[in-house]
C-alpha positions as CSV (number, residue, x, y, z in Angstrom):
1,X,-60.0,-18.4,28.7
2,X,-61.7,-21.8,28.4
3,X,-64.7,-22.3,26.2
4,X,-66.3,-24.8,28.5
5,X,-67.1,-25.1,32.1
6,X,-64.8,-28.1,32.6
7,X,-62.3,-27.7,35.4
8,X,-61.3,-29.0,38.8
9,X,-63.9,-29.2,41.5
10,X,-64.7,-26.2,43.8
11,X,-62.5,-26.1,46.9
12,X,-59.5,-27.7,45.3
13,X,-57.3,-24.6,45.3
14,X,-57.1,-24.7,41.4
15,X,-59.0,-22.2,39.3
16,X,-62.4,-23.4,38.2
17,X,-62.7,-22.5,34.5
18,X,-65.3,-20.2,33.0
19,X,-66.3,-19.7,29.4
20,X,-65.6,-16.5,27.4
21,X,-69.3,-15.9,27.5
22,X,-69.2,-16.0,31.4
23,X,-66.3,-13.5,31.3
24,X,-68.3,-11.2,29.1
25,X,-71.3,-11.4,31.3
26,X,-69.2,-10.7,34.4
27,X,-67.6,-7.7,32.6
28,X,-70.9,-6.2,31.6
29,X,-72.3,-6.8,35.1
30,X,-69.3,-5.1,36.7
31,X,-69.4,-2.2,34.2
32,X,-73.1,-1.6,34.8
33,X,-72.8,-1.8,38.6
34,X,-70.0,0.7,38.8
35,X,-71.6,2.9,36.1
36,X,-74.8,3.1,38.3
37,X,-72.8,3.8,41.4
38,X,-70.9,6.6,39.8
39,X,-73.9,7.9,37.9
40,X,-75.6,8.2,41.3
41,X,-72.4,9.8,42.7
42,X,-72.2,12.3,39.8
43,X,-75.9,13.0,39.7
44,X,-75.8,13.9,43.3
45,X,-72.6,15.9,43.2
46,X,-73.7,18.0,40.3
47,X,-77.1,18.5,41.9
48,X,-75.5,19.5,45.1
49,X,-73.3,22.0,43.2
50,X,-75.9,23.4,40.9
51,X,-79.4,23.3,42.5
52,X,-79.7,21.5,45.9
53,X,-78.6,24.7,47.7
54,X,-81.9,26.2,46.3
55,X,-84.1,23.1,46.5
56,X,-83.4,21.6,50.0
57,X,-82.0,24.5,52.0
58,X,-82.9,28.1,53.0
59,X,-81.6,30.6,50.5
60,X,-81.1,33.4,53.0
61,X,-77.4,32.7,53.3
62,X,-76.1,31.4,49.9
63,X,-72.6,30.6,51.2
64,X,-74.0,28.4,54.0
65,X,-76.4,26.8,51.6
66,X,-73.5,25.7,49.4
67,X,-71.7,24.3,52.5
68,X,-74.8,22.5,53.6
69,X,-75.3,21.0,50.1
70,X,-71.7,19.7,50.2
71,X,-72.4,18.4,53.7
72,X,-75.4,16.3,52.6
73,X,-73.2,15.0,49.8
74,X,-70.6,14.0,52.4
75,X,-73.1,12.4,54.8
76,X,-73.7,9.6,52.3
77,X,-70.2,8.3,53.0
78,X,-71.0,7.8,56.7
79,X,-73.0,4.6,56.0
80,X,-70.7,3.3,53.3
81,X,-68.2,1.6,55.8
82,X,-71.2,-0.2,57.5
83,X,-72.3,-1.4,54.1
84,X,-68.7,-2.4,53.2
85,X,-68.4,-4.4,56.5
86,X,-71.8,-6.1,56.3
87,X,-71.9,-6.9,52.6
88,X,-68.1,-7.5,52.4
89,X,-68.2,-10.2,55.1
90,X,-71.3,-11.7,53.4
91,X,-69.5,-11.7,50.0
92,X,-66.5,-13.5,51.5
93,X,-68.8,-16.0,53.1
94,X,-71.5,-16.9,50.6
95,X,-70.0,-15.6,47.3
96,X,-69.9,-12.4,45.2
97,X,-72.9,-12.7,43.0
98,X,-75.6,-12.8,45.7
99,X,-74.2,-9.8,47.4
100,X,-73.8,-7.8,44.2
101,X,-77.5,-8.4,43.5
102,X,-78.5,-6.9,46.9
103,X,-76.1,-3.9,46.7
104,X,-77.2,-2.7,43.3
105,X,-80.9,-3.0,44.1
106,X,-80.6,-1.0,47.4
107,X,-78.3,1.6,45.9
108,X,-80.5,2.1,42.8
109,X,-83.8,2.3,44.7
110,X,-82.5,5.0,47.1
111,X,-81.2,7.1,44.1
112,X,-84.6,6.9,42.3
113,X,-86.5,7.9,45.4
114,X,-84.4,11.1,45.7
115,X,-86.2,12.2,42.6
116,X,-89.6,12.2,44.3
117,X,-88.6,14.1,47.5
118,X,-90.4,17.2,48.6
119,X,-88.4,20.5,48.7
120,X,-87.5,22.9,51.5
121,X,-90.2,25.3,50.3
122,X,-92.9,22.5,50.6
123,X,-92.0,20.8,53.9
124,X,-89.2,22.9,55.4
125,X,-86.6,21.2,57.5
126,X,-88.1,17.7,56.7
127,X,-86.8,18.0,53.1
128,X,-83.1,17.9,54.0
129,X,-83.8,15.2,56.7
130,X,-85.4,12.9,54.1
131,X,-82.5,13.6,51.7
132,X,-80.0,12.6,54.4
133,X,-82.0,9.3,55.1
134,X,-81.9,8.4,51.4
135,X,-78.2,9.3,51.1
136,X,-77.5,7.0,54.0
137,X,-79.4,4.1,52.4
138,X,-77.7,4.8,49.1
139,X,-74.3,4.8,50.8
140,X,-75.0,1.5,52.6
141,X,-75.6,-0.3,49.3
142,X,-72.8,1.5,47.5
143,X,-70.3,0.7,50.3
144,X,-69.7,-2.8,48.8
145,X,-70.7,-2.3,45.1
146,X,-67.5,-1.1,43.5
147,X,-65.4,-3.3,45.7
148,X,-67.5,-6.4,44.8
149,X,-67.4,-5.5,41.1
150,X,-63.6,-5.1,41.3
151,X,-63.2,-8.4,43.1
152,X,-65.5,-10.2,40.7
153,X,-63.9,-9.0,37.5
154,X,-60.4,-9.4,38.7
155,X,-61.1,-13.0,39.8
156,X,-62.6,-13.7,36.4
157,X,-59.9,-12.1,34.3
158,X,-56.9,-14.0,32.8
159,X,-53.8,-13.4,34.9
160,X,-51.8,-11.5,32.3
161,X,-54.8,-9.4,31.2
162,X,-56.1,-8.2,34.6
163,X,-55.0,-4.6,34.1
164,X,-56.8,-4.3,30.8
165,X,-59.9,-6.2,31.7
166,X,-60.0,-4.9,35.3
167,X,-60.0,-1.3,33.9
168,X,-63.6,-2.0,32.9
169,X,-64.5,-1.2,36.5
170,X,-63.0,2.3,36.1
171,X,-64.6,2.6,32.6
172,X,-67.9,1.9,34.4
173,X,-67.3,4.7,36.8
174,X,-66.4,7.0,33.9
175,X,-69.5,5.9,32.0
176,X,-71.7,6.7,35.0
177,X,-70.0,10.1,35.3
178,X,-70.5,10.8,31.6
179,X,-74.1,9.8,31.6
180,X,-75.0,11.8,34.6
181,X,-73.1,14.8,33.3
182,X,-74.7,14.6,29.9
183,X,-78.2,14.5,31.5
184,X,-77.4,17.6,33.6
185,X,-75.7,19.3,30.6
186,X,-78.9,18.8,28.5
187,X,-81.1,20.0,31.4
188,X,-79.0,23.1,32.0
189,X,-79.1,24.1,28.3
190,X,-82.8,23.2,27.6
191,X,-84.5,24.4,30.8
192,X,-84.6,27.9,32.2
193,X,-83.2,28.1,35.7
194,X,-86.6,28.4,37.4
195,X,-87.8,25.2,35.7
196,X,-84.6,23.4,36.6
197,X,-85.0,24.2,40.2
198,X,-88.7,23.6,40.3
199,X,-88.9,20.2,38.6
200,X,-86.2,19.5,36.1
201,X,-83.6,18.3,38.7
202,X,-85.8,15.3,39.3
203,X,-85.4,13.8,35.8
204,X,-81.9,12.4,36.2
205,X,-82.7,10.6,39.5
206,X,-85.9,9.0,38.1
207,X,-84.1,8.0,34.9
208,X,-81.4,6.0,36.9
209,X,-84.1,3.4,37.6
210,X,-83.8,2.1,34.0
211,X,-80.1,1.2,34.5
212,X,-80.8,-0.3,37.9
213,X,-83.5,-2.7,36.6
214,X,-81.3,-3.9,33.7
215,X,-78.3,-4.5,36.0
216,X,-80.5,-6.4,38.5
217,X,-81.8,-8.6,35.7
218,X,-78.3,-9.3,34.4
219,X,-76.9,-10.3,37.8
220,X,-79.7,-12.8,38.5
221,X,-78.0,-15.1,35.9
222,X,-74.3,-14.4,36.7
223,X,-72.1,-17.3,37.6
224,X,-70.1,-17.2,40.8
225,X,-66.4,-16.0,40.7
226,X,-64.2,-18.9,39.7
227,X,-61.6,-17.9,42.4
228,X,-64.3,-18.0,45.1
229,X,-65.4,-21.5,44.1
230,X,-61.8,-22.7,43.9
231,X,-60.8,-21.5,47.4
232,X,-59.6,-24.3,49.6
233,X,-61.8,-23.0,52.4
234,X,-65.1,-23.0,50.3
235,X,-67.3,-26.1,50.5
236,X,-70.7,-26.3,48.7
237,X,-70.5,-22.6,47.9
238,X,-70.0,-21.4,51.5
239,X,-66.8,-20.4,53.2
240,X,-65.6,-22.3,56.3
241,X,-65.9,-20.8,59.7
242,X,-62.7,-19.7,61.4
243,X,-62.7,-22.9,63.5
244,X,-63.2,-25.1,60.5
245,X,-60.5,-23.2,58.7
246,X,-58.0,-23.7,61.6
247,X,-58.7,-27.5,61.5
248,X,-58.1,-27.5,57.7
249,X,-54.9,-25.5,58.1
250,X,-53.5,-28.1,60.6
251,X,-53.6,-30.7,57.8
252,X,-52.9,-28.8,54.6
253,X,-50.2,-26.7,52.9
254,X,-48.1,-24.4,55.1
255,X,-49.5,-21.4,53.3
256,X,-52.8,-22.0,55.0
257,X,-51.2,-22.2,58.4
258,X,-49.2,-19.0,57.6
259,X,-52.4,-17.3,56.8
260,X,-53.7,-17.9,60.3
261,X,-50.7,-16.4,61.9
262,X,-49.8,-13.6,59.5
263,X,-49.7,-10.0,61.0
264,X,-52.8,-8.2,59.7
265,X,-52.8,-4.5,58.8
266,X,-49.9,-3.7,56.5
267,X,-51.7,-4.6,53.2
268,X,-54.9,-3.0,54.5
269,X,-53.2,0.4,55.2
270,X,-51.4,0.3,51.9
271,X,-54.7,-0.2,50.2
272,X,-56.3,2.5,52.4
273,X,-53.8,5.1,51.3
274,X,-53.9,4.1,47.6
275,X,-57.6,4.7,47.8
276,X,-57.3,7.8,50.0
277,X,-55.3,9.7,47.4
278,X,-57.5,8.8,44.4
279,X,-60.8,9.3,46.4
280,X,-59.6,12.7,47.7
281,X,-58.7,13.9,44.2
282,X,-62.1,12.6,42.9
283,X,-64.1,14.5,45.5
284,X,-62.1,17.7,44.8
285,X,-62.2,17.5,41.0
286,X,-65.5,15.8,40.2
287,X,-67.5,17.5,42.9
288,X,-66.1,20.6,44.5
289,X,-64.5,22.1,41.3
290,X,-67.9,22.2,39.6
291,X,-69.3,24.3,42.4
292,X,-66.1,26.4,42.4
293,X,-66.4,27.1,38.6
294,X,-70.0,28.2,39.0
295,X,-70.2,29.8,42.4
296,X,-66.7,31.3,42.8
297,X,-65.4,31.9,39.3
298,X,-69.0,32.9,38.3
299,X,-68.9,31.1,35.0
300,X,-72.0,29.7,33.3
301,X,-73.4,26.4,34.7
302,X,-73.0,24.8,31.3
303,X,-69.2,25.2,31.6
304,X,-69.1,23.0,34.7
305,X,-71.2,20.2,33.1
306,X,-69.6,20.4,29.7
307,X,-66.1,20.1,31.1
308,X,-67.0,16.9,32.9
309,X,-68.6,15.5,29.8
310,X,-65.6,16.1,27.6
311,X,-63.1,14.9,30.2
312,X,-65.1,11.7,30.7
313,X,-65.0,11.1,27.0
314,X,-61.2,11.5,27.0
315,X,-61.1,9.1,29.9
316,X,-62.4,6.2,27.8
317,X,-58.9,6.2,26.2
318,X,-56.9,7.0,29.4
319,X,-58.4,4.2,31.6
320,X,-57.7,1.1,29.4
321,X,-54.3,2.5,28.3
322,X,-53.1,2.8,31.9
323,X,-54.6,-0.6,32.7
324,X,-52.7,-2.2,29.8
325,X,-49.5,-0.4,30.8
326,X,-49.8,-1.9,34.3
327,X,-50.0,-5.4,32.8
328,X,-46.8,-4.6,30.9
329,X,-44.8,-2.7,33.5
330,X,-46.5,-3.6,36.8
331,X,-49.0,-1.9,39.2
332,X,-46.3,-0.5,41.4
333,X,-44.4,1.3,38.6
334,X,-47.5,2.8,37.1
335,X,-48.8,3.9,40.5
336,X,-45.5,5.8,41.2
337,X,-45.5,7.4,37.8
338,X,-49.1,8.6,37.8
339,X,-49.1,9.8,41.4
340,X,-45.9,11.8,40.8
341,X,-47.5,13.4,37.8
342,X,-50.5,14.3,39.9
343,X,-48.4,16.0,42.5
344,X,-46.5,18.0,39.9
345,X,-49.6,19.1,38.1
346,X,-51.7,20.3,41.1
347,X,-50.6,23.9,41.3
348,X,-50.0,24.8,37.6
349,X,-53.3,23.3,36.5
350,X,-55.3,25.0,39.2
351,X,-53.6,28.3,38.3
352,X,-54.7,27.7,34.7
353,X,-58.3,26.9,35.8
354,X,-58.5,30.0,38.0
355,X,-57.7,32.4,35.1
356,X,-61.5,32.1,34.3
357,X,-60.7,31.7,30.6
358,X,-63.0,29.0,29.4
359,X,-60.3,27.2,27.3
360,X,-58.0,27.3,30.2
361,X,-60.7,26.0,32.5
362,X,-61.2,23.1,30.2
363,X,-57.5,22.4,29.8
364,X,-56.7,22.5,33.5
365,X,-59.7,20.4,34.5
366,X,-59.3,17.7,31.9
367,X,-55.6,17.2,32.5
368,X,-56.1,17.0,36.3
369,X,-59.1,14.7,35.9
370,X,-57.2,12.2,33.7
371,X,-54.0,12.0,35.7
372,X,-55.3,12.5,39.3
373,X,-58.6,10.6,39.2
374,X,-59.1,8.3,36.2
375,X,-55.6,6.9,35.8
376,X,-55.4,6.1,39.5
377,X,-58.9,4.6,39.4
378,X,-57.8,2.3,36.6
379,X,-55.0,1.0,38.8
380,X,-56.7,0.9,42.1
381,X,-59.3,-1.8,41.9
382,X,-57.2,-4.6,40.5
383,X,-54.2,-3.7,42.6
384,X,-56.1,-3.9,45.8
385,X,-57.7,-7.3,44.7
386,X,-54.2,-8.7,44.1
387,X,-52.8,-7.2,47.3
388,X,-55.3,-9.0,49.6
389,X,-55.6,-12.7,50.3
390,X,-58.6,-14.7,49.0
391,X,-60.3,-15.4,52.3
392,X,-61.1,-11.8,53.3
393,X,-60.5,-10.0,50.0
394,X,-64.0,-8.6,49.5
395,X,-64.2,-7.3,53.1
396,X,-60.7,-5.7,53.1
397,X,-61.2,-4.0,49.8
398,X,-64.6,-2.7,50.7
399,X,-63.5,-1.4,54.1
400,X,-60.2,0.1,52.8
401,X,-62.1,1.9,50.0
402,X,-65.0,3.3,52.2
403,X,-63.0,4.3,55.2
404,X,-60.7,6.2,53.0
405,X,-63.6,7.7,51.1
406,X,-65.1,9.1,54.4
407,X,-61.9,10.9,55.2
408,X,-61.1,12.0,51.7
409,X,-64.1,12.3,49.4
410,X,-66.7,12.8,52.1
411,X,-65.2,15.7,54.0
412,X,-62.8,17.0,51.3
413,X,-65.3,19.1,49.4
414,X,-66.8,20.5,52.7
415,X,-63.3,21.6,53.9
416,X,-62.5,23.0,50.5
417,X,-65.8,25.0,50.4
418,X,-65.1,26.5,53.9
419,X,-61.4,27.1,53.2
420,X,-62.0,28.8,49.8
421,X,-64.7,31.0,51.4
422,X,-62.3,32.0,54.2
423,X,-59.6,33.0,51.6
424,X,-62.0,35.0,49.4
425,X,-62.1,32.5,46.6
426,X,-58.4,31.6,46.3
427,X,-57.5,28.6,44.3
428,X,-54.4,27.8,46.4
429,X,-56.2,25.8,49.1
430,X,-57.6,23.5,46.3
431,X,-54.2,23.0,44.8
432,X,-52.7,22.2,48.1
433,X,-55.3,19.6,49.0
434,X,-54.9,18.0,45.6
435,X,-51.1,17.7,46.1
436,X,-51.5,16.2,49.6
437,X,-54.0,13.6,48.3
438,X,-51.7,12.6,45.5
439,X,-48.7,12.4,47.9
440,X,-50.7,9.8,49.9
441,X,-51.0,7.5,46.8
442,X,-47.4,8.1,46.0
443,X,-46.2,7.1,49.5
444,X,-48.3,3.9,49.5
445,X,-47.0,3.0,46.0
446,X,-43.4,3.3,47.2
447,X,-44.1,1.0,50.1
448,X,-46.2,-1.7,48.4
449,X,-44.9,-4.9,46.8
450,X,-45.4,-5.6,43.1
451,X,-48.6,-7.6,42.9
452,X,-49.3,-7.9,39.1
453,X,-50.1,-11.5,38.2
454,X,-50.5,-12.8,41.8
455,X,-52.3,-16.1,42.3
456,X,-55.6,-15.0,43.6
457,X,-56.4,-18.3,45.3
458,X,-53.6,-17.7,47.9
459,X,-55.2,-17.1,51.3
460,X,-52.7,-14.6,52.8
461,X,-52.1,-11.0,51.9
462,X,-49.2,-10.2,49.6
463,X,-46.0,-8.8,51.1
464,X,-42.4,-8.4,50.0
465,X,-40.4,-11.5,49.7
466,X,-43.4,-13.8,48.9
467,X,-44.2,-15.6,45.7
468,X,-46.6,-13.9,43.4
469,X,-47.5,-17.2,41.8
470,X,-49.0,-19.4,44.6
471,X,-48.8,-23.1,45.1
472,X,-52.0,-23.9,43.2
473,X,-51.2,-22.3,39.8
474,X,-49.2,-24.9,37.8
475,X,-51.6,-24.9,34.9
476,X,-51.7,-21.2,34.6
477,X,-47.9,-21.0,35.0
478,X,-47.6,-23.1,31.9
479,X,-50.0,-20.8,30.0
480,X,-47.7,-17.9,30.9
481,X,-44.7,-19.9,29.7
482,X,-43.3,-20.4,33.2
483,X,-42.0,-23.8,34.6
484,X,-44.9,-25.6,36.2
485,X,-42.7,-27.1,38.9
486,X,-41.2,-23.8,40.1
487,X,-43.7,-21.7,42.1
488,X,-41.2,-19.1,43.3
489,X,-41.7,-15.8,41.5
490,X,-40.3,-13.3,44.0
491,X,-42.1,-10.1,44.7
492,X,-40.1,-7.0,43.8
């Protein structure tokens, strides 16, 4: 990484250089943003599993209260594709940093306001309505947050270290999960149940404002992605319109013309199913299993929060190791390995968890969480950034992530809650759903090209038979020890 801002001019198709300090600031910004998003995610999922059934819904039918709490968790995903589309297009048009500033402010404000909502006992049906409104606002901002952080950090990172550096996004998700779980763990231990339901549940949501304010301050001074500034279709910090781009393509390299006529969809659906598998596993393991442990297995609430805390700590080793291995062996290879492991583990680990033995619960949960959620999250963000072309990268990642999340994470816990209730608490439906989600990631990984090290300034999506190293990367090829004059590094 350069130690100065010297480099070629924006719009040249050659990477504009950034300093090591710029990379560090981008890394911290991406880490904080994803930490806040997943802290919000885990705060809400744990609250939905532990107390929201008592706070925001009628307690006359406990089983329906649980299903309703899971449903309000899922409704937040309805607005995420809208946010992904709106902010994703904006980010591809005017740059990453401005959009990331808006998304984190909206997301954080909505989360904080949940902490001041009235309860069902105070205002009746208005309580869950207000909760749904804030969940929709939260989802609208979050719809482009992790996608933007993924794009930003991947576009900042050196080519041969993207897996390791890009894993900071997943480490951010894990940090948010850990922080939220730790807050809930302390509250569950310190407060009696009546106090927790009466006022204690508000503390984690109000505390999230501190992280939001720091992240907003940091992003005010963050430099734009060097890949965005270096795109051949960006002039004076704004991307060309479609008509302007067509006129440019008529007089520039053939790769630009090819980008205009390429068949869209294949890369998007590969990214969609990579995300679908990981998101489905995440919703099942990080959300529904906590409710299953407390409401079905009837273990102490502290078991559910403590197992998430310990597993998140273990994840700080899992995530960067998997990212580093993907730099060494490729994204495709690591995806196939980790997805296969997830499929194989689904039934035995759920059987272990369902024994109700606390050590077995911890072992089953932690192993599934590492393999089926955190390892795949480490691979997902940078793989999708390398899979998509530079002109619509932000939009495609955001939409692929959020549409998959609606179908997988949003409705998965609701289906699981209803299915388990219908089978008198059986663990088999949960194991079956986990296996299906993991098979989706495995299938996508078998069909995808190897994308590790791809030139991110290339406008078109990556597909088999293309060059990973694009036509604008001679300087970086030399840094990798490759011939500068030979751009053809075929995709496997």
